[in-house]
MARTINU-634795 format. One record per residue (C-alpha): residue number from 0; z, y, x. Coordinates in Angstrom, 3 decimals. Each point is the difference from the previous one (the first is absolute). Layout:
i, up, north, east
NUM, Z, Y, X;
...
//
This chain:
i, up, north, east
0, 177.669, -102.398, 145.415;
1, -0.136, 0.831, 3.679;
2, 3.525, -1.087, 0.887;
3, -0.444, -3.380, -1.672;
4, -3.323, -0.732, 1.621;
5, 1.255, 1.113, 3.374;
6, 2.974, -2.350, -0.181;
7, -2.155, -2.894, -1.161;
8, -2.601, 0.429, 2.734;
9, 2.787, -0.072, 2.604;
10, 1.262, -3.292, -1.358;
11, -3.386, -1.661, -0.250;
12, -1.056, 0.442, 3.577;
13, -1.509, -2.727, 2.141;
14, 1.893, -2.549, 2.043;
15, -0.007, 2.328, 2.981;
16, 3.207, 1.014, 1.707;
17, 1.309, 3.354, -1.223;
18, 1.110, 2.132, 2.916;
19, 2.912, 2.363, -0.312;
20, -1.049, 3.116, -1.838;
21, 1.492, 3.446, 0.341;
22, 1.972, 0.947, -3.090;
23, 0.090, 3.767, 0.316;
24, 1.523, 1.623, -3.057;
25, -1.336, 3.045, -1.752;
26, 2.941, 2.318, 0.203;
27, -0.816, 2.854, -2.317;
28, -2.347, -1.103, -2.769;
29, 2.259, -0.273, -3.035;
30, 2.473, 2.834, 0.525;
31, 0.120, 3.628, -0.902;
32, -1.042, 2.321, 2.871;
33, 3.598, 1.007, 0.673;
34, 0.882, -3.626, 0.795;
35, -3.070, -1.063, 1.971;
36, 0.241, -0.232, 3.771;
37, -2.364, -1.076, 2.739;
38, 0.620, -3.398, 1.526;
39, 1.376, 1.395, 3.254;
40, 2.395, 2.262, -1.928;
41, 1.698, -2.645, -2.142;
42, 3.640, -0.027, 1.119;
43, 1.921, -3.113, 0.986;
44, 3.741, -0.365, -0.562;
45, 2.568, 0.729, -2.674;
46, 1.679, -2.019, -2.746;
47, -1.905, -0.876, -3.176;
48, 2.498, -0.031, -2.880;
49, -0.678, -2.041, -3.118;
50, 2.016, 0.202, -3.242;
51, -0.042, -3.282, -1.945;
52, 0.294, -0.119, -3.767;
53, 1.124, -3.646, 0.107;
54, 3.355, -0.869, 1.602;
55, -1.554, -2.414, 2.491;
56, -3.271, -1.582, 1.102;
57, -1.320, -2.565, -2.460;
58, -1.182, -2.069, 2.980;
59, 0.225, 0.404, 3.770;
60, -1.669, -3.134, 1.293;
61, -3.774, -0.264, 0.528;
62, 0.261, -3.305, -1.891;
63, 1.270, 1.561, -3.227;
64, -0.933, 3.682, 0.093;
65, -2.571, 0.543, -2.743;
66, 0.682, 3.455, -1.401;
67, -1.761, 3.135, 1.177;
68, 3.370, 1.351, 1.107;
69, 0.977, -3.016, 2.103;
70, -3.489, 0.089, 1.534;
71, 0.453, 3.674, 0.861;
72, 3.065, -0.836, 2.101;
73, -1.348, -3.269, 1.430;
74, -3.037, 1.923, 1.253;
75, 2.255, 1.409, 2.726;
76, 1.518, -3.349, 0.974;
77, -2.799, -2.546, -0.196;
78, -3.475, -0.462, 1.389;
79, -2.767, -2.310, -1.121;
80, -3.194, -1.446, 1.433;
81, -2.047, 2.780, -1.613;
82, 1.033, 3.121, -1.895;
83, -1.083, 3.370, -1.385;
84, 0.543, 3.267, 1.893;
85, 0.931, 2.191, -2.992;
86, -1.938, 2.877, -1.565;
87, 0.888, 3.674, -0.491;
88, -2.261, 0.644, -3.001;
89, 0.083, -2.783, -2.607;
90, 1.670, -3.418, -0.106;
91, -3.346, -1.604, -0.803;
92, -1.396, 1.352, 3.289;
93, 2.288, -2.256, 2.025;
94, -2.268, -3.064, -0.122;
95, -1.173, -0.512, 3.587;
96, 1.700, -2.985, 1.595;
97, 0.863, 0.520, 3.657;
98, 1.390, -2.424, 2.603;
99, 3.788, -0.088, 0.129;
100, 1.798, -2.739, 1.966;
101, -3.331, -1.803, 0.226;
102, -2.225, 1.902, 2.384;
103, -3.046, -2.072, -1.014;
104, -1.045, -3.070, -1.984;
105, -2.829, -2.468, -0.461;
106, -1.251, -1.390, -3.302;
107, -1.616, -3.420, -0.294;
108, -3.588, -0.162, -1.322;
109, 1.207, -1.415, -3.348;
110, 2.519, 2.864, -0.395;
111, 2.935, -2.379, -0.401;
112, 1.715, 0.225, 3.397;
113, 1.333, 3.139, 1.722;
114, 1.174, -0.066, 3.594;
115, 2.161, 3.007, 0.901;
116, 0.656, 1.195, 3.539;
117, 3.327, 1.832, 0.222;
118, 0.765, 3.058, 2.075;
119, 1.832, -0.781, 3.201;
120, 3.461, 1.298, 0.787;
121, 1.078, 1.218, -3.445;
122, 3.715, -0.630, -0.550;
123, 2.582, -0.046, -2.770;
124, 2.815, 2.502, -0.364;
125, 3.475, -0.470, -1.414;
126, 1.762, -3.366, 0.422;
127, -2.645, -1.176, 2.489;
128, -2.441, 1.751, 2.297;
129, -2.149, -2.946, 1.039;
130, -3.792, -0.083, -0.260;
131, -1.619, -0.636, -3.367;
132, -1.945, -3.270, 0.030;
133, -2.501, -1.725, -2.276;
134, 2.676, -2.601, -0.769;
135, 2.069, 2.739, -1.634;
136, -2.782, 0.507, -2.547;
137, -0.053, -3.757, -0.638;
138, 3.758, 0.029, -0.616;
139, -0.261, 3.070, -2.247;
140, -2.559, -1.811, -2.174;
141, 2.061, -3.193, -0.059;
142, 2.861, 2.017, -1.540;
143, -2.179, 0.789, -3.031;
144, 1.031, -3.193, -1.822;
145, 3.719, 0.143, 0.824;
146, 1.708, -1.351, -3.156;
147, 2.854, 2.453, 0.576;
148, -2.408, 2.883, -0.666;
149, -3.761, -0.436, 0.041;
150, -2.572, 2.649, 0.850;
151, -0.418, 2.612, -2.730;
152, -3.784, -0.496, -0.299;
153, -0.418, -3.721, 0.518;
154, -3.136, -0.047, -2.175;
155, -2.004, 1.558, 2.852;
156, 0.933, -2.692, 2.466;
157, -0.338, -2.986, -2.303;
158, -3.743, 0.595, 0.284;
159, -0.285, 1.694, 3.399;
160, 1.357, -2.545, 2.518;
161, -1.157, -3.614, 0.144;
162, 2.900, -2.372, -0.640;
163, 2.354, 2.757, -1.132;
164, 0.597, -1.317, -3.535;
165, 0.784, -3.503, 1.279;
166, 2.382, 1.425, 2.600;
167, 1.801, 1.959, -2.732;
168, 0.378, -3.091, -2.188;
169, 1.763, -1.770, 2.849;
170, 2.151, 3.045, 0.833;
171, 1.146, 0.190, -3.639;
172, 1.853, -3.303, 0.508;
173, 2.296, 1.555, 2.621;
174, 3.444, 0.838, -1.475;
175, 0.798, 3.670, -0.383;
176, 2.987, 1.576, 1.693;
177, -0.458, -2.035, 3.190;
178, -1.439, 2.032, 2.880;
179, 0.028, -2.997, 2.329;
180, -2.132, -2.010, -2.442;
181, -2.413, 2.897, -0.376;
182, -0.367, 0.372, 3.765;
183, -0.457, -3.747, 0.434;
184, -2.834, 0.015, -2.512;
185, -1.890, 2.949, 1.538;
186, 0.461, -1.523, 3.462;
187, -1.486, -3.348, -1.013;
188, -2.687, 0.907, -2.559;
189, -3.270, 1.852, 0.485;
190, -2.514, 1.755, -2.232;
191, -3.444, -1.477, 0.658;
192, -1.754, 3.367, -0.009;
193, 2.504, 1.896, 2.161;
194, 0.322, -0.609, 3.750;
195, 0.643, 1.707, 3.340;
196, -1.862, -1.688, 2.902;
197, 1.760, 2.373, 2.400;
198, 2.237, 3.080, -0.049;
199, -2.892, 2.410, -0.505;
200, -2.232, -2.013, -2.347;
201, 0.532, -0.511, -3.717;
202, -2.379, -2.148, -2.074;
203, -0.054, 0.329, -3.790;
204, -2.215, -2.286, -2.079;
205, -0.808, -0.064, -3.713;
206, -1.636, -2.745, -2.029;
207, -2.449, 2.589, -1.288;
208, -1.504, 3.304, 1.063;
209, 1.968, 3.022, -1.282;
210, -1.599, 3.442, 0.010;
211, 3.445, 1.665, 0.079;
212, 1.673, -2.246, 2.589;
213, 0.729, 2.822, 2.460;
214, 1.367, 2.170, -2.815;
215, 2.453, -2.753, -0.911;
216, 1.173, -0.071, 3.602;
217, 0.604, 3.762, -0.023;
218, 2.998, -0.335, -2.325;
219, 3.439, 0.052, 1.601;
220, 0.636, -3.633, -1.016;
221, -2.120, -1.111, 2.971;
222, 2.249, 1.524, 2.650;
223, 1.322, -1.726, 3.116;
224, 3.655, -1.024, 0.135;
225, 1.888, -1.650, 2.863;
226, 1.342, -3.323, -1.366;
227, 3.003, 0.075, 2.305;
228, 1.229, 3.090, -1.898;
229, -1.368, -0.299, -3.540;
230, 0.985, -3.661, -0.475;
231, 3.680, 0.943, 0.342;
232, 0.052, 1.843, -3.315;
233, -0.955, -0.608, -3.612;
234, -3.145, 1.947, -0.978;
235, 0.736, 3.650, -0.840;
236, 3.758, -0.544, 0.243;
237, 2.235, 2.833, 1.149;
238, 0.272, -1.680, 3.408;
239, -3.788, -0.255, 0.264;
240, -0.391, 3.676, -0.932;
241, 2.442, 1.114, 2.659;
242, -1.705, -2.177, 2.637;
243, -3.639, 0.509, -0.949;
244, -2.159, -0.478, 3.120;
245, -2.429, 2.911, 0.083;
246, -3.610, -0.332, 1.094;
247, -0.728, 3.621, -0.954;
248, 0.710, 3.401, 1.546;
249, 3.510, 0.249, -1.515;
250, 3.004, -2.322, -0.076;
251, 3.115, -0.239, -2.178;
252, 2.648, 2.107, 1.733;
253, 2.453, -0.093, -2.933;
254, 0.071, -1.481, -3.485;
255, 2.884, 0.753, -2.341;
256, -0.951, -1.771, -3.218;
257, -0.166, 2.400, -2.929;
258, 0.689, 2.971, 2.261;
259, -2.438, 0.594, 2.832;
260, -2.754, -1.575, 2.090;
261, -0.772, 1.449, 3.430;
262, -3.203, -0.893, 1.844;
263, -0.451, 1.203, 3.573;
264, -3.179, 0.162, 2.023;
265, -0.337, -2.698, 2.624;
266, 0.604, 1.481, 3.452;
267, -3.219, 0.323, 2.003;
268, -2.007, -1.382, -2.912;
269, -3.418, -1.269, 1.067;
270, -2.214, 2.366, -2.007;
271, -3.132, -1.216, 1.728;
272, 0.523, -3.448, -1.526;
273, 0.498, 1.407, -3.517;
274, -3.021, 2.053, -1.073;
275, 1.074, 0.264, -3.652;
276, 3.551, 1.392, 0.167;
277, 0.503, 3.288, 1.823;
278, 3.793, -0.171, -0.463;
279, 0.478, 3.759, 0.159;
280, 3.677, 0.200, -0.964;
281, 2.891, -1.266, 2.109;
282, 2.109, -1.200, -2.878;
283, -0.311, -0.919, -3.693;
284, 3.108, 0.177, -2.191;
285, 0.084, -1.325, -3.578;
286, 2.855, 1.271, -2.182;
287, 0.874, -2.365, -2.875;
288, 2.672, 2.197, -1.592;
289, -2.296, 2.273, -2.041;
290, -0.460, -1.943, -3.221;
291, -1.595, 2.370, -2.518;
292, -3.527, 1.391, -0.100;
293, 1.202, 3.597, -0.178;
294, 2.376, -0.485, 2.935;
295, -2.815, -1.415, 2.154;
296, -2.212, 2.990, -0.805;
297, 2.818, 2.442, 0.688;
298, 0.611, -1.526, 3.432;
299, -3.679, 0.390, 0.868;
300, -0.070, 3.587, -1.248;
301, 3.144, 0.831, 1.974;
302, -1.451, -1.512, 3.179;
303, 2.629, -2.756, 0.084;
304, -2.746, -2.624, -0.397;
305, -3.696, -0.042, 0.853;
306, -1.250, -2.876, -2.166;
307, 1.169, -2.175, -2.872;
308, 0.212, -3.763, -0.408;
309, -0.163, -1.867, -3.345;
310, -0.887, 3.249, -1.782;
311, -3.121, -1.364, -1.686;
312, -0.842, 3.311, -1.674;
313, 1.883, 3.271, 0.625;
314, 1.530, 1.588, -3.109;
315, -2.589, 1.788, -2.132;
316, 1.721, 3.358, 0.435;
317, -0.161, -0.337, 3.790;
318, -3.705, -0.889, -0.060;
319, -0.809, 3.021, -2.147;
320, 2.049, 2.296, 2.203;
321, -1.793, -1.149, 3.156;
322, -3.340, 0.346, -1.782;
323, 0.796, 3.532, -1.152;
324, 0.925, 0.951, 3.550;
325, -3.169, -1.672, 1.349;
326, 2.318, -1.643, 2.498;
327, -1.538, -1.787, 3.005;
328, 2.978, -2.367, -0.245;
329, -1.225, -1.612, -3.212;
330, -2.257, -2.952, 0.848;
331, -2.001, -1.894, -2.626;
332, -2.573, -2.756, 0.351;
333, -1.740, -2.646, -2.057;
334, 1.774, -3.211, 0.899;
335, -1.485, -2.797, -2.099;
336, 3.519, -0.744, -1.266;
337, 0.723, -0.677, -3.661;
338, 2.722, -0.379, -2.609;
339, -0.199, -2.622, -2.723;
340, 1.971, -2.082, -2.510;
341, 0.484, -3.675, 0.862;
342, 0.939, -2.906, -2.252;
343, 2.542, -2.758, 0.520;
344, -2.486, -2.860, 0.097;
345, 2.314, -2.597, 1.518;
346, 0.030, -3.236, -2.018;
347, 3.775, 0.455, -0.356;
348, -0.585, 3.226, -1.981;
349, 0.012, -1.137, -3.640;
350, 1.264, 3.088, -1.831;
351, -1.910, 1.347, -2.991;
352, -1.373, 2.853, 2.097;
353, -1.057, -2.108, 2.987;
354, -1.650, -2.531, -2.300;
355, -1.848, 2.722, -1.910;
356, -1.380, 1.522, 3.210;
357, -1.801, -3.238, 0.797;
358, -2.405, 0.953, -2.799;
359, -2.889, 2.194, 1.143;
360, 0.088, 2.078, -3.214;
361, 3.616, 1.005, 0.700;
362, -0.835, 1.053, 3.555;
363, -3.012, 1.937, -1.309;
364, 2.227, 1.700, -2.563;
365, 2.353, 1.048, 2.790;
366, -2.915, 1.352, 2.042;
367, -1.195, 2.130, -2.914;
368, 3.554, 1.158, -0.785;
369, 0.625, 1.623, 3.399;
370, -0.524, 3.761, 0.213;
371, -1.123, 0.188, 3.638;
372, -0.618, 3.739, -0.150;
373, 3.662, 0.488, -0.901;
374, 1.113, -2.161, 2.929;
375, -2.232, 1.926, 2.419;
376, 1.469, 3.263, -1.256;
377, 3.511, -1.306, 0.603;
378, -0.995, -0.932, 3.566;
379, -1.012, 3.555, 0.826;
380, -3.566, 0.163, -1.242;
381, -3.202, -0.725, 1.890;
382, 1.499, 0.752, 3.420;
383, 2.218, -3.065, -0.429;
384, -1.842, -2.456, -2.265;
385, -3.154, -0.878, -1.954;
386, -0.347, -2.296, -3.066;
387, -0.979, -3.572, 0.915;
388, -1.555, -2.739, -2.109;
389, -0.957, -2.675, 2.551;
390, 1.554, -2.122, 2.735;
391, -1.932, 1.307, 3.044;
392, 0.812, 3.589, 0.934;
393, -2.260, 2.683, 1.442;
394, 0.545, -0.613, 3.730;
395, -0.466, -3.784, -0.137;
396, -3.176, -1.990, 0.645;
397, -1.806, -0.965, -3.216;
398, 1.184, 2.971, -2.038;
399, -2.417, 0.951, -2.787;
400, 1.692, 2.329, -2.512;
401, 0.417, -1.408, -3.505;
402, 2.696, -0.435, -2.641;
403, -0.382, -2.866, -2.499;
404, 2.638, 1.569, -2.238;
405, -0.848, 3.682, 0.330;
406, 1.316, 2.517, -2.526;
407, -0.959, 3.681, -0.525;
408, 1.504, 2.095, 2.804;
409, 2.036, -3.093, 1.043;
410, 2.508, 0.864, -2.743;
411, 0.204, -3.484, -1.541;
412, -0.997, -1.289, -3.437;
413, 3.086, -1.000, -2.052;
414, -2.097, -0.962, -3.035;
415, -2.114, -2.417, 2.047;
416, 3.152, -1.437, 1.549;
417, 1.589, -0.644, -3.415;
418, -3.194, -1.659, -1.191;
419, 0.004, -2.384, 2.959;
420, 3.715, -0.767, -0.407;
421, -0.568, -0.916, -3.628;
422, -2.945, -2.196, 0.970;
423, 2.240, -1.798, 2.499;
424, 2.585, -0.708, -2.722;
425, 2.368, 2.954, 0.463;
426, -0.741, 2.350, -2.938;
427, 3.534, 1.422, 0.130;
428, -0.172, 0.764, 3.698;
429, 1.486, -1.662, 3.097;
430, 3.222, 0.517, 1.950;
431, -0.079, -0.418, 3.790;
432, 2.852, -0.075, 2.515;
433, -1.214, 2.460, 2.629;
434, 1.366, -0.028, 3.554;
435, -0.161, 3.113, 2.198;
436, 1.458, 1.317, 3.239;
437, 2.676, 2.665, -0.080;
438, -1.951, 2.645, 1.894;
439, -0.858, 3.339, -1.564;
440, -3.739, -0.742, 0.125;
441, 0.177, -3.463, -1.549;
442, 2.512, 1.138, -2.590;
443, -2.410, 2.768, -1.009;
444, -2.780, -2.597, -0.371;
445, 2.288, -2.257, -2.057;
446, 1.109, 2.769, -2.368;
447, -3.574, 1.249, -0.444;
448, -1.291, -3.502, -0.747;
449, 2.824, -0.669, -2.469;
450, -0.870, 3.160, -1.933;
451, -3.787, -0.473, 0.039;
452, -0.070, -3.738, -0.706;
453, 2.226, 0.411, -3.065;
454, -2.909, 1.695, -1.793;
455, -2.061, -3.153, 0.527;
456, 2.574, -2.464, -1.291;
457, 1.683, -0.972, 3.279;
458, 3.769, 0.347, 0.340;
459, 1.288, -0.019, 3.583;
460, 3.567, -1.042, 0.757;
461, 0.459, 1.698, 3.376;
462, 1.875, -2.000, 2.670;
463, 0.912, 2.046, 3.110;
464, 0.360, -1.821, 3.334;
465, 0.901, 1.676, 3.336;
466, -2.896, 0.329, 2.449;
467, 1.732, -2.239, 2.500;
468, 0.266, -2.832, -2.546;
469, -3.159, -0.016, -2.101;
470, -2.020, -2.246, 2.338;
471, 2.608, -2.768, -0.014;
472, 0.494, 0.465, -3.761;
473, -3.694, -0.516, -0.666;
474, -0.169, -3.024, 2.303;
475, 2.917, -1.730, -1.738;
476, -1.480, -2.265, -2.713;
477, 3.263, 0.328, -1.952;
478, -0.345, 3.791, -0.378;
479, -0.906, 1.213, -3.464;
480, -2.806, 2.534, -0.325;
481, -3.430, 0.212, -1.608;
482, -1.686, 2.900, 1.806;
483, 0.659, 1.854, 3.239;
484, -0.858, 3.693, -0.244;
485, 0.098, 0.712, 3.733;
486, -2.817, -2.158, 1.332;
487, -1.633, 1.631, 3.011;
488, -2.279, -0.812, 2.884;
489, -1.349, 1.827, 2.994;
490, -3.005, -1.402, 1.911;
491, 1.113, -2.028, 2.980;
492, -2.857, 1.747, 1.767;
493, -2.643, 2.404, -1.246;
494, -3.546, -1.137, -0.767;
495, -0.507, -3.789, 0.074;
496, 3.502, -0.852, -1.277;
497, -1.116, -1.484, -3.325;
498, 1.316, -3.409, 1.056;
499, 3.542, 1.307, -0.589;
500, -0.603, 0.300, -3.750;
501, -2.913, -2.126, -1.151;
502, 0.205, -2.497, 2.834;
503, 3.785, 0.002, 0.327;
504, 2.401, 1.139, -2.707;
505, -2.275, -1.117, -2.853;
506, -1.552, -3.001, 1.752;
507, 2.044, -3.063, -0.941;
508, -1.473, -1.936, 2.937;
509, 1.588, 2.496, 2.383;
510, 3.026, 1.064, -2.038;
511, 1.147, -2.825, -2.271;
512, 2.654, 0.584, -2.621;
513, 3.547, -0.332, 1.297;
514, 2.363, 1.681, 2.437;
515, -1.924, 2.544, 2.043;
516, -2.589, 0.698, -2.696;
517, -0.212, 3.792, -0.151;
518, 1.788, 1.452, -3.051;
519, -0.063, -3.514, -1.614;
520, -3.582, 0.748, -1.066;
521, -0.951, -3.710, 0.097;
522, -3.603, 0.739, -0.920;
523, -2.600, -2.779, 0.122;
524, -3.736, 0.442, -0.525;
525, -2.281, -2.693, 1.446;
526, -3.057, 2.267, -0.178;
527, 1.807, 2.653, 2.040;
528, 0.989, -2.597, 2.600;
529, -3.645, -1.066, 0.309;
530, -1.115, 3.599, 0.531;
531, 2.709, 0.530, 2.602;
532, -1.092, -3.122, 1.866;
533, -3.532, 1.431, -0.039;
534, 1.129, 3.417, 1.253;
535, 2.166, -1.085, 2.947;
536, -2.839, -1.263, 2.276;
537, -2.618, 2.453, -1.295;
538, -1.703, 2.582, 2.189;
539, -0.231, 2.222, -3.089;
540, 3.073, -0.711, -2.159;
541, -0.003, 3.327, -1.872;
542, -2.233, -1.079, -2.930;
543, 1.957, -3.252, -0.365;
544, 3.295, 1.882, -0.227;
545, -1.515, 2.444, -2.508;
546, -0.976, -2.939, -2.226;
547, 3.502, -1.462, 0.349;
548, 1.522, 3.361, -0.885;
549, -1.997, 0.209, -3.242;
550, 1.014, -3.548, -0.897;
551, 3.716, 0.365, 0.666;
552, 0.516, 3.586, -1.180;
553, -1.221, -1.061, -3.446;
554, 2.466, -2.914, 0.008;
555, 2.982, 2.287, 0.747;
556, 2.218, -1.887, 2.456;
557, 1.913, 3.290, -0.036;
558, -0.435, 3.380, -1.709;
559, -1.398, 2.627, 2.416;
560, 1.656, 3.386, -0.533;
561, -1.126, 2.437, 2.684;
562, -1.292, 0.192, 3.550;
563, 2.432, 1.839, 2.191;
564, -0.798, 2.646, 2.539;
565, 2.537, 0.112, 2.790;
566, 1.891, 3.281, 0.043;
567, 2.388, 0.883, 2.825;
568, 1.945, 3.107, 0.873;
569, 1.199, 0.761, 3.511;
570, 2.099, 2.532, 1.843;
571, -1.563, 2.900, 1.892;
572, 0.903, -1.751, 3.266;
573, -3.043, -2.265, -0.377;
574, -2.645, 1.072, 2.520;
575, -2.371, -2.912, -0.589;
576, -0.392, -2.081, -3.175;
577, -1.566, -3.470, 0.042;
578, -0.478, -2.540, -2.814;
579, 0.325, -3.755, 0.471;
580, -2.296, -2.143, -2.136;
581, 2.307, -2.993, 0.441;
582, 3.166, 1.836, -1.037;
583, -2.012, 2.090, -2.513;
584, 2.060, 2.985, 1.074;
585, 1.158, 1.647, 3.223;
586, -0.806, -1.551, 3.376;
587, 3.274, 0.782, 1.741;
588, -1.408, -1.048, 3.380;
589, -2.660, 2.726, -0.189;
590, 1.970, 2.928, -1.418;
591, 1.055, 2.810, 2.334;
592, 2.681, 2.665, -0.360;
593, 0.031, 3.661, 0.919;
594, 2.211, 0.870, 2.930;
//
């Protein structure tokens, strides 16, 4: 597809120095005529109001933020070496990397070393206003292995930076709860592949060539932080959140945990040095007191809020109403995101259900038992979701549509499922303890699955866990559960992001079983790891990833349910809508309001 090939050709350029490129945004492409405005007519100013479904941010530190919602907010507060400028039409269109804090870079002939040249004179806002230096990137990366709270996607960096894994092994020996010990370690230990020869030069070296190296650097993990501020606080603690040094166009003006977050535009912001974020609005206010889906929608309809946060899918009734009205304030896009069922594959999980799911026939039975058409209907129909039978989704490099366990009209095959269960030694069926989040959407998925799977011989004991607690519950090896019904992912970037899944989450070389393993998947497939190692340095990794997808999708490390389309509703104050491929939803730095 064009967007994939375009992104790949950008990444596989020669060793020449890339000069700063203009990142002009298309300002009218994806909106209804009543909302479109010419570039010189887009208004600046106003307060963008966001109603949050969850009572607080799940993460507010570039180290730990790894949800689409935390990335939406961090987009306004952090900058990276390279980034994406946003897209008004489709999320998958936002694939062109543009210079961010790095105005240019050189690549060594072997493709293993990148030398970045930082923009001059760009400063922080908030608790410090000093210049951003290359050393701040080095410190930000050194934080990744902090034993108090390690980076949320460590699998990327285990393979990306030379010496990183060894550095992390040493850092793991530092006692937790001791900020002085943490600072002493980062001050006296280096990562072989990460260095700053001077304030404006950052050198990053890998042991191997990586076709997606720049994409990895576009994530908000690789953001600069001033050590004299960040080292004072535990990662993502309340004190850190209130004193977050901002490298972006907005800073934290007020943070009342569980109540409100106020971001204000940096005075006299240097727009010329930030080609990707127009920063139209003066202020962004997130309200954490609206804690039901219907209440969020009502606030948007009443003009009390402009956007939502943590509302994965608007209520079905609201979607249908906006559709019937042909509203220009209903935005939908393919996103490459997916929902799936995961298994508790930790070695500590020894229940009857967890043990049974280690058998391929049982996992196949579960795949055949799912009525995906029913789930799609409950999501809102084709505007919101499409049945999915493979690991790679439609916007990701290597996608070739197939379903190894297809059923007529994606409605499931209970008879086939019962046959496979009996073959696996469970002729009387199987009971599974099924964990799910207490959101309306996930509860609907859980109830639907419980009803449909019963016809195939599976009994689900539903275990509700609050959204704010499910991640820690899953990570605790003492927690009891067999399946998690709320597994989700969104591409960390559109196009060549296949590493996240087949080279990351499911690659035991990059993501070994243990604390930090996503959803306790603990999947290990040596053939997959070999294919991933072949894909990383390849100039044409698509066919390799397609082969890996066929291999792993048949082995069922999880049960794919449906590919999600991102659906968002907004107030009529929105004058300009822009998608972010990184946040897989609104780009709040490129949304404008009517005056």
